[in-house]
N, C-alpha and C positions, 0 to 999 in steps of 0.2 A: 504494500500500500504506500501511497505517497504522503509527504508532509503537506498539510493544507496550506494554500496560498504561497507555496514556494515552487519555483520552476514551473511556470504556467503551461507546460506542454504535456503534462502527464495525464493519463487516465487509467482507470481500473474498473473492472466489471465484477459484480456479484450477480451471477446468473445473467439475466437480461437487463439488469439495472446498471447503467454506466455512470460512474463518478468521474467528472472531468475537472481537473485542477486549473485554476486561474490565479493570477496575482492579486485580484481584488474580488473574486467570486468563485464559488464552486457550483457547477451545474450537475444536477441529478436528473437523469431521464431514462426512460425505459419501463420495464416491468419486473417486479420481484414478488414472487409468491412465497410466503413464509408458511410452509406446510408443517403439519403437526407430526414431525418425525425428526430424526437426527440431522438430515440434510437441511430442514427448515431451521433447526436450532443453530447449526453452523452458519447459515446465511444471516440469521438475526444477530448473532454475536459479531460477525464481520461488519455488518452495518452499524451496530452499536459502537464498536471500537472506533470505526471511522468517525462517526458523529461525535463521540467523546473527544477525539483528536481535534475536530473542528472547533468545538466549544472551548477546549483548553487553549487553542491557538488564539481565538478571539478574545478570551479573557486575559491573555497575556499582553495584549496590545494596550499601550498606555495612552495613545491619542486616537482612539477609535472614533470616527465621525458618526454623527447621528444617522446619516444616510449618504450613500455614494450616488453620484450621478449615473443614471441608467442611460446608456448610449441608445439613441434612437436611430434606426436605419430607415430613413424616409425614401430612399431611392427604390424605384421599381425596376425590376428586371423583366424584360419581355420573355414570355413563355415560348421556348423554342419548339414546343410540341404542337402549337396551333398553326 
């Protein structure tokens, strides 16, 4: 697993859930089913460990802003399939 908010080019997967690292944000996308079995327990613990690392990293910041600017991409790209 990667260190949150460091080296913004890393990603990790827990089954079909992708955890994507950035320098100012972490993206989570995909699907994760936590089944009631050993595999579900292992996946839940992996997700919990990652989120604990994210919280610890954020709490360690001394100058954490109230909110960061969300980049807006207003540019439209023409659909090449039409």
